[in-house]
GUDOTI-61391 format. One record per residue: residue number from 0; residue in three letters; x, y, z of N, C-alpha, C, O in turn. Coordinates in nm, 3 decimals. Example, Ala and Ser with C-alpha at 12.3 -4.5 7.8 and 13.67 -1.06 7.14 Angstrom:
# GUDOTI-61391
> 0, ALA, 1.319, -0.569, 0.780, 1.230, -0.450, 0.780, 1.320, -0.330, 0.780, 1.424, -0.332, 0.846
> 1, SER, 1.285, -0.225, 0.708, 1.367, -0.106, 0.714, 1.290, 0.003, 0.787, 1.341, 0.114, 0.804
//
This chain:
# GUDOTI-61391
> 0, SER, -1.192, -0.170, -0.712, -1.246, -0.286, -0.645, -1.134, -0.352, -0.567, -1.017, -0.316, -0.581
> 1, GLY, -1.170, -0.449, -0.486, -1.070, -0.520, -0.410, -1.125, -0.648, -0.353, -1.245, -0.675, -0.360
> 2, LYS, -1.035, -0.727, -0.296, -1.076, -0.850, -0.228, -0.970, -0.888, -0.127, -0.854, -0.846, -0.135
> 3, ILE, -1.012, -0.968, -0.031, -0.921, -1.020, 0.071, -0.936, -1.171, 0.074, -1.048, -1.223, 0.074
> 4, ILE, -0.822, -1.241, 0.076, -0.821, -1.386, 0.082, -0.751, -1.428, 0.210, -0.644, -1.377, 0.243
> 5, LEU, -0.812, -1.520, 0.282, -0.751, -1.579, 0.400, -0.726, -1.725, 0.368, -0.819, -1.797, 0.332
> 6, GLY, -0.601, -1.770, 0.379, -0.568, -1.907, 0.344, -0.476, -1.971, 0.443, -0.410, -1.903, 0.522
> 7, LYS, -0.471, -2.104, 0.438, -0.382, -2.178, 0.527, -0.247, -2.204, 0.461, -0.143, -2.190, 0.526
> 8, VAL, -0.247, -2.241, 0.333, -0.124, -2.264, 0.257, -0.142, -2.198, 0.122, -0.249, -2.209, 0.063
> 9, GLY, -0.041, -2.130, 0.072, -0.057, -2.063, -0.055, 0.065, -2.074, -0.142, 0.173, -2.109, -0.096
> 10, PHE, 0.046, -2.043, -0.269, 0.155, -2.041, -0.365, 0.176, -1.898, -0.413, 0.079, -1.825, -0.434
> 11, ALA, 0.300, -1.859, -0.429, 0.333, -1.728, -0.482, 0.312, -1.729, -0.633, 0.303, -1.836, -0.693
> 12, PRO, 0.305, -1.612, -0.697, 0.303, -1.608, -0.843, 0.424, -1.680, -0.902, 0.418, -1.729, -1.014
> 13, ILE, 0.531, -1.684, -0.828, 0.646, -1.767, -0.863, 0.630, -1.892, -0.778, 0.672, -1.893, -0.662
> 14, PRO, 0.570, -1.999, -0.833, 0.524, -2.110, -0.749, 0.632, -2.198, -0.689, 0.600, -2.301, -0.630
> 15, ALA, 0.758, -2.161, -0.700, 0.863, -2.238, -0.634, 0.866, -2.206, -0.484, 0.937, -2.272, -0.408
> 16, PHE, 0.788, -2.107, -0.442, 0.784, -2.066, -0.302, 0.647, -2.092, -0.245, 0.547, -2.076, -0.315
> 17, SER, 0.640, -2.132, -0.120, 0.510, -2.143, -0.054, 0.521, -2.089, 0.087, 0.630, -2.080, 0.143
> 18, PHE, 0.408, -2.053, 0.142, 0.400, -1.999, 0.277, 0.326, -2.102, 0.359, 0.211, -2.135, 0.328
> 19, ASN, 0.389, -2.155, 0.462, 0.334, -2.271, 0.531, 0.260, -2.239, 0.661, 0.256, -2.323, 0.750
> 20, SER, 0.203, -2.122, 0.673, 0.118, -2.090, 0.787, 0.006, -1.999, 0.737, 0.013, -1.950, 0.625
> 21, PRO, -0.095, -1.976, 0.819, -0.208, -1.893, 0.773, -0.161, -1.757, 0.721, -0.069, -1.696, 0.774
> 22, ILE, -0.228, -1.712, 0.615, -0.187, -1.592, 0.545, -0.310, -1.513, 0.502, -0.416, -1.569, 0.475
> 23, VAL, -0.295, -1.383, 0.497, -0.401, -1.296, 0.444, -0.342, -1.219, 0.326, -0.232, -1.165, 0.335
> 24, ILE, -0.417, -1.214, 0.215, -0.372, -1.143, 0.096, -0.478, -1.039, 0.062, -0.596, -1.071, 0.046
> 25, GLY, -0.435, -0.916, 0.050, -0.524, -0.807, 0.011, -0.496, -0.764, -0.132, -0.380, -0.740, -0.168
> 26, PHE, -0.600, -0.753, -0.213, -0.589, -0.714, -0.353, -0.666, -0.585, -0.375, -0.771, -0.563, -0.314
> 27, LEU, -0.615, -0.500, -0.461, -0.682, -0.377, -0.499, -0.672, -0.365, -0.651, -0.570, -0.404, -0.708
> 28, SER, -0.775, -0.313, -0.715, -0.771, -0.293, -0.860, -0.827, -0.156, -0.891, -0.942, -0.125, -0.861
> 29, ILE, -0.743, -0.074, -0.951, -0.782, 0.061, -0.993, -0.774, 0.063, -1.145, -0.667, 0.041, -1.202
> 30, LYS, -0.887, 0.089, -1.210, -0.892, 0.079, -1.355, -0.948, 0.206, -1.417, -1.045, 0.263, -1.368
> 31, LYS, -0.883, 0.250, -1.525, -0.933, 0.362, -1.603, -0.917, 0.325, -1.749, -0.806, 0.311, -1.801
> 32, LYS, -1.031, 0.308, -1.816, -1.036, 0.265, -1.956, -0.959, 0.134, -1.970, -0.995, 0.035, -1.907
> 33, ARG, -0.853, 0.130, -2.051, -0.780, 0.005, -2.077, -0.664, -0.021, -1.981, -0.605, -0.129, -1.983
> 34, PHE, -0.630, 0.077, -1.898, -0.518, 0.063, -1.805, -0.567, 0.027, -1.666, -0.673, 0.072, -1.622
> 35, SER, -0.487, -0.054, -1.596, -0.520, -0.083, -1.456, -0.392, -0.093, -1.375, -0.285, -0.128, -1.425
> 36, TYR, -0.407, -0.061, -1.247, -0.301, -0.079, -1.148, -0.359, -0.172, -1.043, -0.462, -0.142, -0.983
> 37, GLU, -0.291, -0.286, -1.019, -0.344, -0.389, -0.932, -0.239, -0.434, -0.830, -0.173, -0.536, -0.851
> 38, PRO, -0.224, -0.359, -0.721, -0.129, -0.402, -0.619, -0.190, -0.510, -0.530, -0.312, -0.516, -0.513
> 39, ASP, -0.104, -0.594, -0.474, -0.149, -0.687, -0.372, -0.037, -0.707, -0.271, 0.081, -0.690, -0.302
> 40, LEU, -0.076, -0.742, -0.150, 0.018, -0.761, -0.041, -0.025, -0.885, 0.036, -0.141, -0.897, 0.074
> 41, ALA, 0.069, -0.976, 0.061, 0.043, -1.097, 0.138, 0.126, -1.094, 0.265, 0.247, -1.071, 0.261
> 42, VAL, 0.059, -1.117, 0.377, 0.124, -1.115, 0.507, 0.073, -1.234, 0.587, -0.046, -1.263, 0.589
> 43, GLY, 0.165, -1.304, 0.653, 0.125, -1.414, 0.740, 0.052, -1.360, 0.862, 0.077, -1.248, 0.905
> 44, LEU, -0.036, -1.440, 0.917, -0.105, -1.398, 1.040, -0.008, -1.385, 1.156, -0.044, -1.332, 1.261
> 45, ASN, 0.115, -1.434, 1.138, 0.222, -1.416, 1.237, 0.294, -1.282, 1.219, 0.388, -1.252, 1.293
> 46, GLY, 0.249, -1.200, 1.121, 0.306, -1.067, 1.099, 0.420, -1.063, 0.999, 0.470, -0.955, 0.967
> 47, ILE, 0.464, -1.177, 0.949, 0.576, -1.182, 0.855, 0.525, -1.157, 0.714, 0.434, -1.226, 0.668
> 48, PRO, 0.582, -1.058, 0.642, 0.539, -1.034, 0.504, 0.581, -1.151, 0.414, 0.680, -1.219, 0.442
> 49, TRP, 0.506, -1.172, 0.306, 0.536, -1.280, 0.213, 0.567, -1.227, 0.075, 0.671, -1.260, 0.018
> 50, MET, 0.479, -1.144, 0.020, 0.505, -1.087, -0.113, 0.430, -0.956, -0.129, 0.330, -0.930, -0.062
> 51, ALA, 0.482, -0.873, -0.221, 0.418, -0.747, -0.257, 0.432, -0.731, -0.408, 0.542, -0.731, -0.462
> 52, ASN, 0.319, -0.718, -0.475, 0.317, -0.703, -0.621, 0.261, -0.567, -0.658, 0.181, -0.508, -0.585
> 53, HIS, 0.303, -0.517, -0.773, 0.252, -0.391, -0.829, 0.227, -0.412, -0.978, 0.308, -0.373, -1.061
> 54, TRP, 0.113, -0.474, -1.010, 0.080, -0.502, -1.149, 0.029, -0.378, -1.221, -0.060, -0.309, -1.173
> 55, PHE, 0.088, -0.352, -1.338, 0.041, -0.249, -1.430, -0.002, -0.323, -1.555, 0.080, -0.388, -1.621
> 56, ARG, -0.132, -0.314, -1.590, -0.184, -0.393, -1.703, -0.253, -0.305, -1.805, -0.309, -0.200, -1.773
> 57, TYR, -0.247, -0.351, -1.930, -0.316, -0.285, -2.041, -0.401, -0.390, -2.111, -0.351, -0.497, -2.146
> 58, THR, -0.529, -0.361, -2.131, -0.620, -0.453, -2.197, -0.628, -0.418, -2.345, -0.673, -0.310, -2.382
> 59, PHE, -0.583, -0.512, -2.429, -0.585, -0.492, -2.574, -0.723, -0.516, -2.632, -0.764, -0.448, -2.727
> 60, MET, -0.795, -0.612, -2.576, -0.924, -0.650, -2.631, -1.014, -0.692, -2.516, -0.973, -0.769, -2.429
> 61, GLU, -1.136, -0.641, -2.515, -1.233, -0.681, -2.413, -1.370, -0.690, -2.478, -1.441, -0.591, -2.496
> 62, GLU, -1.405, -0.812, -2.512, -1.535, -0.842, -2.571, -1.622, -0.909, -2.465, -1.581, -0.924, -2.350
> 63, LYS, -1.741, -0.949, -2.505, -1.833, -1.013, -2.411, -1.773, -1.140, -2.350, -1.790, -1.165, -2.231
> 64, LYS, -1.705, -1.221, -2.431, -1.652, -1.349, -2.384, -1.500, -1.357, -2.375, -1.447, -1.447, -2.310
> 65, ILE, -1.429, -1.264, -2.438, -1.282, -1.273, -2.445, -1.218, -1.142, -2.396, -1.264, -1.032, -2.426
> 66, ARG, -1.108, -1.159, -2.320, -1.027, -1.044, -2.279, -0.880, -1.080, -2.295, -0.837, -1.186, -2.251
> 67, LEU, -0.803, -0.992, -2.360, -0.659, -1.012, -2.378, -0.587, -0.893, -2.316, -0.622, -0.778, -2.341
> 68, ASN, -0.486, -0.921, -2.234, -0.410, -0.810, -2.178, -0.263, -0.846, -2.159, -0.224, -0.962, -2.166
> 69, ALA, -0.185, -0.743, -2.134, -0.042, -0.757, -2.106, -0.012, -0.677, -1.981, -0.080, -0.578, -1.951
> 70, GLY, 0.090, -0.719, -1.908, 0.122, -0.647, -1.786, 0.268, -0.658, -1.749, 0.342, -0.742, -1.801
> 71, ILE, 0.307, -0.571, -1.658, 0.440, -0.575, -1.598, 0.423, -0.564, -1.447, 0.326, -0.507, -1.398
> 72, ASN, 0.519, -0.620, -1.373, 0.507, -0.625, -1.228, 0.644, -0.618, -1.162, 0.718, -0.717, -1.164
> 73, PRO, 0.679, -0.504, -1.104, 0.795, -0.504, -1.015, 0.747, -0.559, -0.881, 0.654, -0.504, -0.821
> 74, SER, 0.809, -0.667, -0.833, 0.758, -0.732, -0.713, 0.868, -0.760, -0.612, 0.987, -0.757, -0.643
> 75, LEU, 0.823, -0.786, -0.490, 0.911, -0.823, -0.380, 0.863, -0.954, -0.321, 0.742, -0.975, -0.307
> 76, PHE, 0.956, -1.042, -0.288, 0.924, -1.167, -0.221, 1.012, -1.175, -0.096, 1.134, -1.157, -0.104
> 77, PHE, 0.951, -1.203, 0.017, 1.022, -1.205, 0.145, 1.038, -1.349, 0.192, 0.943, -1.427, 0.188
> 78, LYS, 1.159, -1.384, 0.238, 1.177, -1.518, 0.295, 1.283, -1.512, 0.405, 1.375, -1.430, 0.402
> 79, ASN, 1.267, -1.601, 0.500, 1.364, -1.612, 0.609, 1.486, -1.688, 0.560, 1.473, -1.790, 0.492
> 80, GLU, 1.605, -1.640, 0.596, 1.731, -1.707, 0.562, 1.822, -1.704, 0.683, 1.817, -1.612, 0.764
> 81, TRP, 1.904, -1.806, 0.692, 2.006, -1.811, 0.797, 2.136, -1.762, 0.736, 2.179, -1.813, 0.632
> 82, ILE, 2.200, -1.665, 0.800, 2.330, -1.617, 0.751, 2.442, -1.691, 0.823, 2.417, -1.764, 0.920
> 83, ASP, 2.565, -1.672, 0.777, 2.680, -1.747, 0.828, 2.696, -1.738, 0.979, 2.744, -1.833, 1.041
> 84, SER, 2.659, -1.627, 1.039, 2.675, -1.611, 1.184, 2.568, -1.687, 1.263, 2.571, -1.686, 1.386
> 85, GLY, 2.474, -1.752, 1.193, 2.370, -1.829, 1.260, 2.246, -1.748, 1.294, 2.157, -1.797, 1.365
> 86, VAL, 2.239, -1.626, 1.245, 2.125, -1.539, 1.271, 2.024, -1.552, 1.156, 2.062, -1.558, 1.039
> 87, LYS, 1.896, -1.557, 1.193, 1.791, -1.563, 1.091, 1.751, -1.421, 1.053, 1.723, -1.338, 1.139
> 88, ILE, 1.751, -1.394, 0.920, 1.713, -1.261, 0.870, 1.598, -1.275, 0.771, 1.573, -1.384, 0.718
> 89, LEU, 1.529, -1.166, 0.748, 1.424, -1.162, 0.646, 1.488, -1.106, 0.520, 1.525, -0.988, 0.516
> 90, HIS, 1.501, -1.190, 0.416, 1.564, -1.152, 0.290, 1.457, -1.110, 0.191, 1.353, -1.175, 0.179
> 91, VAL, 1.482, -1.001, 0.120, 1.388, -0.952, 0.020, 1.444, -0.981, -0.119, 1.553, -0.935, -0.154
> 92, SER, 1.369, -1.057, -0.199, 1.407, -1.084, -0.338, 1.325, -0.992, -0.427, 1.206, -0.972, -0.406
> 93, ARG, 1.391, -0.937, -0.528, 1.323, -0.846, -0.622, 1.314, -0.913, -0.757, 1.409, -0.975, -0.804
> 94, ASN, 1.197, -0.900, -0.820, 1.173, -0.956, -0.953, 1.106, -0.851, -1.041, 1.044, -0.756, -0.991
> 95, PHE, 1.120, -0.869, -1.170, 1.043, -0.790, -1.267, 0.977, -0.891, -1.359, 1.045, -0.971, -1.424
> 96, THR, 0.845, -0.889, -1.365, 0.770, -0.987, -1.442, 0.695, -0.921, -1.556, 0.634, -0.815, -1.538
> 97, SER, 0.700, -0.984, -1.674, 0.615, -0.942, -1.786, 0.513, -1.054, -1.808, 0.542, -1.171, -1.784
> 98, GLU, 0.394, -1.015, -1.855, 0.284, -1.111, -1.862, 0.197, -1.089, -1.985, 0.173, -0.976, -2.026
> 99, LEU, 0.150, -1.200, -2.043, 0.045, -1.200, -2.144, -0.065, -1.290, -2.092, -0.038, -1.401, -2.044
> 100, ARG, -0.192, -1.243, -2.101, -0.303, -1.320, -2.045, -0.423, -1.316, -2.137, -0.457, -1.212, -2.193
> 101, ALA, -0.488, -1.433, -2.150, -0.613, -1.443, -2.226, -0.717, -1.507, -2.135, -0.693, -1.611, -2.073
> 102, LEU, -0.834, -1.445, -2.129, -0.945, -1.496, -2.049, -1.062, -1.523, -2.141, -1.095, -1.441, -2.226
> 103, TYR, -1.126, -1.639, -2.125, -1.244, -1.675, -2.203, -1.357, -1.708, -2.107, -1.344, -1.798, -2.024
> 104, LYS, -1.468, -1.634, -2.116, -1.585, -1.660, -2.031, -1.669, -1.770, -2.094, -1.728, -1.752, -2.200
> 105, VAL, -1.674, -1.883, -2.027, -1.754, -1.995, -2.074, -1.902, -1.967, -2.048, -1.988, -1.997, -2.130
> 106, SER, -1.930, -1.908, -1.931, -2.065, -1.871, -1.891, -2.055, -1.760, -1.787, -1.945, -1.711, -1.759
> 107, GLU, -2.167, -1.721, -1.730, -2.165, -1.619, -1.624, -2.092, -1.667, -1.500, -2.041, -1.586, -1.422
> 108, ARG, -2.086, -1.798, -1.480, -2.027, -1.855, -1.359, -1.894, -1.927, -1.382, -1.834, -1.976, -1.286
> 109, ALA, -1.847, -1.935, -1.505, -1.724, -2.010, -1.532, -1.639, -1.941, -1.638, -1.691, -1.885, -1.735
> 110, SER, -1.507, -1.946, -1.619, -1.414, -1.889, -1.717, -1.286, -1.971, -1.719, -1.254, -2.043, -1.625
> 111, LEU, -1.213, -1.958, -1.830, -1.081, -2.019, -1.848, -0.979, -1.908, -1.869, -1.008, -1.811, -1.938
> 112, THR, -0.862, -1.923, -1.811, -0.756, -1.823, -1.826, -0.625, -1.893, -1.862, -0.588, -1.992, -1.801
> 113, LEU, -0.557, -1.839, -1.963, -0.424, -1.885, -2.001, -0.328, -1.768, -1.979, -0.349, -1.659, -2.033
> 114, THR, -0.224, -1.791, -1.901, -0.129, -1.685, -1.866, 0.014, -1.732, -1.893, 0.051, -1.843, -1.857
> 115, TYR, 0.093, -1.645, -1.958, 0.236, -1.668, -1.972, 0.308, -1.552, -1.904, 0.275, -1.435, -1.927
> 116, GLN, 0.406, -1.585, -1.820, 0.487, -1.483, -1.754, 0.634, -1.515, -1.775, 0.676, -1.630, -1.773
> 117, TYR, 0.712, -1.408, -1.794, 0.857, -1.423, -1.789, 0.903, -1.344, -1.668, 0.879, -1.223, -1.658
> 118, ILE, 0.970, -1.412, -1.576, 1.015, -1.351, -1.452, 1.165, -1.329, -1.462, 1.241, -1.421, -1.491
> 119, TYR, 1.207, -1.205, -1.437, 1.347, -1.168, -1.444, 1.396, -1.133, -1.303, 1.339, -1.045, -1.237
> 120, ALA, 1.500, -1.201, -1.257, 1.555, -1.179, -1.124, 1.634, -1.050, -1.119, 1.709, -1.018, -1.212
> 121, LEU, 1.618, -0.976, -1.011, 1.693, -0.852, -0.991, 1.787, -0.864, -0.870, 1.806, -0.767, -0.797
> 122, GLY, 1.843, -0.981, -0.851, 1.937, -0.999, -0.740, 1.974, -1.144, -0.725, 1.910, -1.232, -0.784
> 123, ARG, 2.076, -1.170, -0.646, 2.122, -1.308, -0.626, 2.018, -1.387, -0.547, 1.946, -1.332, -0.463
> 124, GLY, 2.012, -1.515, -0.576, 1.920, -1.601, -0.503, 1.775, -1.590, -0.548, 1.687, -1.652, -0.489
> 125, THR, 1.750, -1.513, -0.652, 1.615, -1.495, -0.703, 1.604, -1.567, -0.836, 1.696, -1.564, -0.917
> 126, LEU, 1.490, -1.633, -0.859, 1.473, -1.714, -0.979, 1.433, -1.631, -1.100, 1.362, -1.531, -1.088
> 127, SER, 1.480, -1.674, -1.218, 1.441, -1.616, -1.347, 1.392, -1.729, -1.435, 1.443, -1.840, -1.429
> 128, GLY, 1.292, -1.699, -1.518, 1.246, -1.799, -1.612, 1.102, -1.780, -1.652, 1.042, -1.675, -1.631
> 129, SER, 1.046, -1.886, -1.711, 0.912, -1.882, -1.767, 0.812, -1.954, -1.677, 0.844, -2.049, -1.607
> 130, PHE, 0.688, -1.903, -1.681, 0.577, -1.958, -1.604, 0.455, -1.960, -1.695, 0.419, -1.857, -1.753
> 131, LEU, 0.391, -2.075, -1.707, 0.271, -2.090, -1.790, 0.161, -2.148, -1.703, 0.183, -2.246, -1.631
> 132, ASP, 0.042, -2.087, -1.707, -0.067, -2.125, -1.619, -0.197, -2.139, -1.697, -0.231, -2.051, -1.776
> 133, LEU, -0.268, -2.248, -1.676, -0.402, -2.267, -1.729, -0.493, -2.288, -1.609, -0.474, -2.383, -1.532
> 134, SER, -0.590, -2.201, -1.592, -0.678, -2.214, -1.477, -0.822, -2.187, -1.519, -0.850, -2.126, -1.622
> 135, SER, -0.912, -2.233, -1.436, -1.053, -2.202, -1.457, -1.108, -2.151, -1.325, -1.062, -2.190, -1.218
> 136, THR, -1.206, -2.064, -1.334, -1.273, -2.012, -1.216, -1.420, -2.046, -1.228, -1.486, -2.012, -1.327
> 137, ILE, -1.471, -2.114, -1.126, -1.610, -2.156, -1.126, -1.676, -2.101, -1.000, -1.634, -2.133, -0.888
> 138, THR, -1.779, -2.019, -1.017, -1.853, -1.967, -0.904, -1.948, -2.076, -0.858, -2.043, -2.110, -0.928
> 139, VAL, -1.923, -2.131, -0.740, -2.002, -2.240, -0.686, -2.127, -2.185, -0.617, -2.235, -2.244, -0.626
> 140, LEU, -2.112, -2.072, -0.548, -2.221, -2.014, -0.471, -2.205, -1.864, -0.469, -2.097, -1.813, -0.440
> 141, GLN, -2.311, -1.792, -0.501, -2.308, -1.647, -0.493, -2.408, -1.605, -0.387, -2.529, -1.607, -0.409
> 142, ILE, -2.356, -1.568, -0.270, -2.439, -1.533, -0.156, -2.501, -1.396, -0.177, -2.619, -1.375, -0.148
> 143, SER, -2.421, -1.303, -0.227, -2.470, -1.168, -0.257, -2.381, -1.111, -0.367, -2.294, -1.181, -0.420
> 144, GLU, -2.403, -0.987, -0.402, -2.320, -0.921, -0.505, -2.174, -0.912, -0.460, -2.083, -0.912, -0.543
> 145, LEU, -2.152, -0.905, -0.329, -2.018, -0.889, -0.275, -1.954, -1.017, -0.223, -1.832, -1.022, -0.207
> 146, VAL, -2.032, -1.122, -0.196, -1.978, -1.243, -0.136, -2.001, -1.362, -0.229, -2.114, -1.391, -0.267
> 147, HIS, -1.890, -1.431, -0.264, -1.894, -1.546, -0.356, -1.814, -1.660, -0.296, -1.724, -1.639, -0.214
> 148, VAL, -1.846, -1.781, -0.337, -1.763, -1.897, -0.311, -1.720, -1.947, -0.449, -1.804, -1.980, -0.533
> 149, LYS, -1.588, -1.953, -0.471, -1.535, -1.992, -0.602, -1.441, -2.111, -0.588, -1.378, -2.131, -0.484
> 150, PHE, -1.432, -2.187, -0.695, -1.340, -2.299, -0.707, -1.247, -2.265, -0.823, -1.295, -2.228, -0.930
> 151, GLN, -1.116, -2.278, -0.803, -1.022, -2.239, -0.908, -0.915, -2.346, -0.928, -0.805, -2.335, -0.875
> 152, PRO, -0.947, -2.452, -1.005, -0.844, -2.550, -1.037, -0.740, -2.490, -1.130, -0.771, -2.404, -1.213
> 153, GLN, -0.616, -2.536, -1.116, -0.505, -2.473, -1.187, -0.403, -2.579, -1.229, -0.373, -2.670, -1.152
> 154, LEU, -0.352, -2.565, -1.349, -0.242, -2.646, -1.399, -0.134, -2.548, -1.442, -0.158, -2.461, -1.525
> 155, PHE, -0.014, -2.562, -1.386, 0.090, -2.468, -1.424, 0.225, -2.537, -1.443, 0.254, -2.642, -1.385
> 156, TYR, 0.304, -2.474, -1.528, 0.438, -2.523, -1.560, 0.534, -2.406, -1.542, 0.504, -2.294, -1.583
> 157, PHE, 0.648, -2.432, -1.480, 0.751, -2.329, -1.477, 0.885, -2.389, -1.509, 0.912, -2.506, -1.483
> 158, ASN, 0.970, -2.305, -1.567, 1.104, -2.345, -1.605, 1.196, -2.229, -1.571, 1.208, -2.133, -1.648
> 159, PHE, 1.261, -2.239, -1.456, 1.350, -2.133, -1.411, 1.495, -2.175, -1.432, 1.524, -2.293, -1.448
> 160, GLU, 1.584, -2.078, -1.431, 1.727, -2.105, -1.447, 1.771, -2.206, -1.342, 1.717, -2.211, -1.231
> 161, GLY, 1.867, -2.285, -1.378, 1.912, -2.392, -1.289, 1.821, -2.512, -1.312, 1.768, -2.531, -1.422
> 162, ASP, 1.804, -2.590, -1.211, 1.722, -2.711, -1.224, 1.590, -2.694, -1.149, 1.553, -2.779, -1.069
> 163, VAL, 1.521, -2.583, -1.174, 1.394, -2.554, -1.108, 1.286, -2.549, -1.214, 1.262, -2.445, -1.275
> 164, ASP, 1.219, -2.664, -1.234, 1.113, -2.668, -1.332, 1.014, -2.779, -1.296, 1.044, -2.864, -1.211
> 165, GLY, 0.899, -2.779, -1.360, 0.803, -2.885, -1.335, 0.663, -2.845, -1.374, 0.634, -2.729, -1.403
> 166, ILE, 0.575, -2.946, -1.373, 0.432, -2.926, -1.398, 0.361, -2.955, -1.267, 0.388, -3.056, -1.201
> 167, TYR, 0.269, -2.866, -1.229, 0.201, -2.877, -1.100, 0.053, -2.846, -1.116, 0.011, -2.787, -1.215
> 168, THR, -0.024, -2.886, -1.016, -0.166, -2.851, -1.010, -0.196, -2.795, -0.871, -0.126, -2.823, -0.774
> 169, SER, -0.299, -2.718, -0.865, -0.349, -2.672, -0.736, -0.499, -2.655, -0.746, -0.563, -2.616, -0.648
//
């Protein structure tokens, strides 16, 4: 399965970064039994890449109302930087993320998700630390089997090395 999101402002899985112009994100999910591979790619409508994820997940438990899984993600995050010579370059940050996630279906149209991630930096200038997210997904309108309108309020906390931490909502 897959989906495409078009947005004006977005947050990365590492929410210390944001993309301040229109962006398109493509998601793909390939699943076989308890294993899944879920890559996604975000690119600005200006052609500048933003992030690339490669989630590998294993589902430990999948009942009617509850799902528990764990995952790992080697990812790339792209950002513009100015180097000493005054030239702007596109810098690629590499991360390795581990994740534990619990999803609870409140109803057919609403669910709650609790996610903990530990992000490990694989290079200078890249953040390492913990990320905790509580979100809900509410289907506001289902036009067809393939087209939905959803609302996803989110409360998240992150604590990265250095003085990069806080509680946020989106």
